[in-house]
N, C-alpha and C positions, 0 to 999 in steps of 0.2 A: 508243538502242534497237537500232540495226543492229549496233553493235559487240558488244552482249551476245549477240545471236543468232549472230553469226559465231564466237563462242568456244564455243558450245554443243556442237558435234561434238567439239571437243578435250576438253571436260570429260567428255563421255560416254565418249570413248576412254580417258582417264586413269582414270575410275572402273572401266571394264571391265577394264583392265590390272590395277588394284589388286585387284579381286575375283578375277580369274583367278589372280593371284599368291597370294592368300590361300587360294583353293581348292586350288591346287597344293601349298602347304606343308601344308595339312591332309591332303590326299590322300596325300602322301608319308609323313606321320606315321602315318596309319592303316595303310598298307601295311607300314611298319616294325614297328608293333605286332603285326601278324599274323605277321610273321617271327620276332619275339622273344618271343611270349607265346602264350596259348591261341588257336589258329587258329579255333576254333569260336565264339569270343566276338564278338557284334555290337558292335564298338567305336564305330560311328557313333552308337549310342544313348547313349554316354557323352561325346560331344564336342559342344560348343556353340560355334558361330561367331556373329559379329555379325548374320548374316542369318537366324539361328535365333530363333524367337519366344521361346524360354526363356532366351536369352543374358543379357539384362539382369537377369532375375529371379535367375539363378544368380550373376551377378557381384555383385549387390547383397545377396544373401541373408544373409551373415554379417558384412558390413562395418558398422561403427558410426560411422565418420567420413565424413559426407557430402561433406566437402571433397575426398576421394579418389575420389568418384564423379561429380564435375562433368563435363559434356560435354567440357571442355578437358583433363581428365585422360587420359593415354594408355590405350588399351584393348588387351587381349590379342588376338592373332590368333585364338585359340580357347581354350576352357577344357576340360580333360580331367578327368573325375570317375571315377577307377578304382574297380573293385569288389573288387580283390584285391591283395595285396602284390606278386604277380608283375607286375601291370599297372603299378605304380609303378616297379618295376625296369625294365620295358621302356620306360617313358616316359623314364627317365634315359638309357638306351642310345640311344634314338631321337633325343632332343633333341641329344645329343652328336654323333651321326653326321650329323645333318642340319643342324647349326649353328643350331638354334633356341634362343634364350635362354629359360631356364626359371625360373619363379617358383613357389613352393610355398605353399599356404594350408591351414591346418588349422582356423582359426577366423575370421580376418579382423579381429580386434580390434587389430591393430598400428596404432599411432597415426599413422604416416605412409603407411600403405597399401602398404608395399614388397612384401607378399606377392601383390598383385594389380595393382600399378601399377609401371611401369618408366619412370623419367625419363631413364635413361642409355643405353638401346639398344632398337631395334626391328628386326625383329618380335620379339615375345616371346609365350610361352604360359603358362598357369597350370595347374598340377596341383592341383586342389582335392580334399582328402581327406574331403569331406563324407560320403561313403558308407562310409568306413572307421571305424566307431564301435563296434566290439565291446568288451565289458567282461566279463572273467571273474574273479569274486571268489571267493577261497578263504579262508574264515574260519578253517579249521583251521591254515593256515600263516600267517595274518595278512598275506596278499599278494593282489595283483590284477594281471592283465595288462590293460592298457587301450590301445585303438587310438587313433592320433593324432587322428583326426577327431571323437572323442567330446568332449563339452563337460564342464567341471568339474561342472556341475549333474547331468549324466547319471552321472558317476562317483560323486558323492555319493549320488545316489538308489539306484544299484545296490548300493552298500555298505550303505546303510540297509535295503534290501530283505532282506539277509541277516542284518543285526545292527544293533540300536539302540545298541550300545555300541562301535562302531568308526567311525572316520572317516579323513580324509586331509587334511593341512595344505597346501591349495593356495588358489586365488584366491577373492576375495570376489564376483566377478561370475560368475553361473552359466552364461553363454553363451560363455565363452572356450573356444576349442579347446585341448584338453589337450596336444597335440603341441608347438606353439610356446610355450605358456604355461610349461611346465617347462624348455624350452631357455633361458629367460631368468632363471629362478630360482623363480618361483611363490610369492608370499607370501599369507598370509591371517590370519584371526583366531587361529590356533593357532601362529603362528610363534614367539611367545615361549615356548611350551611344548615344541614339537617341531621348530622350525626351518622351513626352506622345503620346498617340494615336492622340489627337487633333493637335499635332505639325506635324503630318504626314498625314493630310487630305488635299486633293487637290480640292475636289468638293463635292457637296451634292445635293440631291433632297428631297424637303419637300412639304407637303400640308400646305398652310398658312390658316389664319383665314377666308379668303374669299373662301376657297375651291379651290384655284389655285395650280397647281403643278409647282414648280419653281426649276430651277437649280441655281448654284452660280451666273451666269451672270444675270439671271432674278430676283433673290432675292436681289442682291446688296451686297456690301462688309460689310455693317453694320450688316445685318441679318446673313450673313455667319460668321462674327466674333462672334455674339451672340450665335449661336448654337454650337460652338466649345468650350464648357466649361461652358456655362451659365446655365446648368442644363436642365433636360428634362421637358416637359409638360408646357412650358411657351410661346413658339413662333410658334409652329406648330407641325405637325407629321412628323418625320424624316422617309423617305422611303429608301433612299440609301446613302451610303458614298462611295466616291472614295478615296482610300487610296494609299499612297506611300509605296512600299515594301522596306525593308532595307536589306543589306547584313548580313549574319551570316556565321561564319566559319564552315567547315565540321565537326570539333570537338569542342565541348564545354565541360566544366568540372563543375560538381556539387559536393557539399558536405554539410553535416550537422554535426556540432560539438556541443555537449551539455555539459554545465557546470552547476553544482549545487552550492548553496551557500557555501557548505562545500569545494567545489573545486575552490573557489575564484571568483564566478560569479559576485559579486558586483564590484570588481576592474576591471575585464575584461570588463564588460558592460560600466563602466565609460570610459575606454580606447577606446572602440568601438565608442563612441560618438565623440571622437577626431579624429578618423581615417576614419570611413566608408564614410563620405561625401567627403573626399579628396583623397581617394585611387584611383588607376587606374580605369578609367571610364568603362572598360570592366568587372569590378567586382561589383556585386550587392550582398551585405551580409545583409539580414534582420535578425531580432532577434524575435523569438517566445518565449513568456514568460508565464509560467503557473505553478501552484503548482503541486507537485507530492509527492508520498510517499517516505520518506527517507529510508535509509538502514535498520533500525530496524522496519519499517512498522507501528510503533505506532505514529510517528510524520510526519509532512509534511515539505517539503522543496520547494524551488523555482528552477525550471529549466529554463535555458536560452539557446535556441537552435539557433546556427548560421547557417542559411539555405541560401545557396549561389549558384549563377550561374556565371560562368566566360566564356566569349566569347573567348575561346582559349584552348590550351592543358594544362594538369596537370603540366608539367615541367615549363611552363611559370607562371602559377598560383602560384606554390610553391615559385618561386623567388619573385613575387610581395608581397606575404604575409610575407615571411621571411624579406623583406626589410621594409615594412610598418606596419605590424601587427604581429610581432613575438610572442606577448603575447598569441595569439590564439593557438599556438602549433600545427598548421596544419601539417599533415604528408601525404606521398603519399598514404598510405592505406585508408585515409579518403576520397580520391578523386575518383570520378567516371567519366571517359571520356565517352561521349555519343554524340548523335546528338542534334541539337536544338529542334526538335520536341519531342524527348525523355525527354529533360530538362523541357518541358512544363508539361509532365506527372509527372515528379519527383516533381516539385514544387506544382503541383495539388494534391499530396499525393497518387498517384496511385502506386500499387506494381511494382517492377522493370521489371517484365515480361509482363506488360500490353501492348497490341498492340495499335498503334496510332489510329486505327479505333474507339476506345472507345470515341474519341472526337466527333464523329458524332452522338452520342446518345443525346447530348444536355440536359441532365437531371442534376439537382442539385446533387452534391455529398454528401450533407448533408442537413437535415432539422431540425431546432431546434427552440425552443422558445428563443428569445434573445432580449437584448437591447444593442445598441452600441453607442459609442461616438468617437470623434476624436480630435486630437490636432496637432499642428506643433511646433517644438522645434528649437530655435535659439541660445541657449547657453547650453553647457553640464550640465546635472543635477548632482549636487554634490553627493558624496557617501552617505552622511547623508540623502539626499532626496530619494535616491534609497532604503535605509534601511527602511524608513517610508513607502515606496511603498510596500515592501515585507510584512510588517506587515498587510497591508490592503488586499493584495491578499490572504494571508493565512487564512483569516476568511470567505472567500466566497466559495461557493460550487464548482463552475466550471467557474472561470474567465479565460480570455485569453487576452493577449496583443501582438500586432504585431508592431514592429518598422521597418519602411522602410527608408533606407538612401536616401538622395538627393545628390546634388552636381553634378559634371560632366556637362553633356549637360544641365541639368536642370538650372544651374546657368547662362547659356548664353542667356536665354530668359528674356525679361523685364516683369514686372508684368502685363503690358497692352497688350502684344502681343496677348493673348487670355483672355477670362474672368477668366480662372484659374490663380490666382495671386501668388500662393505659390512657389516662384522661388528662386532667388538669396538670400542667407542669411539663407535659411532654412537648418538645419542640417538633420532633419528626421521628419517623420510623425508617430504619435502614433494612433493606433486603439485600443479602449477598447471594450471588450465584456463581458457580463455576459450571460451564457447559462444555460438553465434548460429544464427539460423534463416533468414537472408535470402541464402543461397547465397554467391556471391563478390562481392555488391554492396558490402559493407562489410568484407570479409575482411581487407584490408590494415590497416584501422584497428584491428581486434581483435588481429591478429598483432603490430602495432607496440606495442600496449599491453602484451601479455604479455612481449615482449622488454624493454621498459623496466622492468617489474616485476622481471624476472629480473636485470637490471643493478642495480636497487636492493638486491636481496637479497645481492649479492656479499659484503659484509663479514660477513654473519651465518652463512654456510654453509661447508661443507668447502672446502679450497683445496689446491692443489699435489698432485694435481689437484682441480678442482672436480668432485665426483663426480655421476654421473647413472645412472639405472636403465635398462638396455638394453631392457626391455619397454615403456618409455615412449619409444620412438624419437623422436629430435629431430634433424632434418636441419640445423637451425641449427648444430649442432656440427661439421659437415663432411660432405662427400659424396665417395665414390669416383666418378671419371669412368669412362667405358666401358672404356677400355684401361688404366686405372690399377691397378697393384699396388704403389703407393708406400707403403712402411711409414711414412714421415714424414707423408704426407698423412693416412693412416688413424689415426695415433697421436693426432691432434687430438680425435677422439671415442673411440678405443680406450682411451686411458688414463683417460678419465672413466668409461666403463662398467666397465672391468676392472682398473684400476690396474696393478700390476706383473704381473698375470696375462696382460696383453695380449701380452707378448713370448712367453710359452709358447704361447698360442693361435696366434700367427703361425708358430711353428716346427711345430706340429702340422698346421696348414693346409698348409704347404709340403710336408709329408711325405705327407698323404693326398689332397690336391687341388691338385697343382702347376700344373695347367692352368686353375685357377680356374673350374671348371664351375659351382659353386654361388656365385653372386655377386649382389650388389645394392648399393644406394647406401651401405650401411654394413656390408658383409660383411668378414670377416677376410681380409686380403690374403695371398697367398703371397709369399715372398721371390723375387726374380728368380733363375732357374736359371743 
């Protein structure tokens, strides 16, 4: 008891020093903002430190992986929520001048939390673009300027507000921040018809490593190429995207057909692999795979849910499926004719009577503790391989797999058109998830399970390299250390995300950010000077 009391003044002193240091960094940052931006702006109102009552609310607001919000996860020194592009510009200049490591968040959906957690250096700050969510839609030119902090749902809604026959081919989850989403590729239900979000970007505005605000012309085609799929947090802070709107029909059709193992799920899924990438490009059929209770409730089975959006009427859809995928057994009663904006809600898992205005809320529809991985498949997995997969899914508490079909327009782009290389020859992409609700209590067990599942899948997926999707960040693939700019170290994950494009990304990084101002656990490294 005495020894604990004797250490108390030391603990208080250390805490005091820590708080003083934190206040000092924050104070210096605010002073720098005043010198480099609008001097009349009350910056204190936009800065949240851990001793501020709103800090945890702001930090947690757009994150959907609770694993990155545990008390043990490193927390930023403070969060800055700018109101204008010039404030972001000033934040880059000030963080650089003061030596404060900077992380940038436009939505918070990144799977390893690297936009708001730093495992490699402290102190660090977060620039959260949550207040920068302007959307200017111009139907006459079929374009829109969208600010990085807007969510995909807000973008979809603002387009719908102006026209029911225009859309944009981006993500399936409406709460993703559009800034970081497009930097990784941005896929959705219209990818087989129109490609990815990055394939429909016309211009962009960023803050570069020198604090300059640049549009496409000013940044040059190399940097413009890099930011459209090269991953977030490596080349600058994305402020605005100029996107090309695409036509959608007045009526689209959606359906979900579920088959269990007892209903022939294995053979049907094997057939889906042969059909989904080659079927009519207006049809996107993904498969959601997870365990469920079987009829007698004492055993589990596997459910495979064919969740689809067709750009057209049910009559036409039924003919397409009857011709190309009759094994699915689709009937008219399975089909729901709706509008494109309502199909966004359907795929997002909202109840059928949900008004489109819910897309303006911009909040994550779920928060879980989870670990994720990804793969790309180039040859159909044989039935024997699927049966081994079922055995592994059935022993995990709450696993989830989502298979997204490629083909169509996706096969018409070369691997080097954008940094996103997973194009022609890809049949589909797999997303693996293990989800849990008990914090870090059994986290190691779940993470170990998904790693073993990933190892099991090795013979069935792409190889040399084994490809992965950069927007499903996976730190198992390798981490940059604090002072590392090692090309060899980074290539362990860089080649998986970008294939041969990784070399070009490194060259561009070396040119535009040689000091590695924008860095994180898996940022593109510059070559040594």
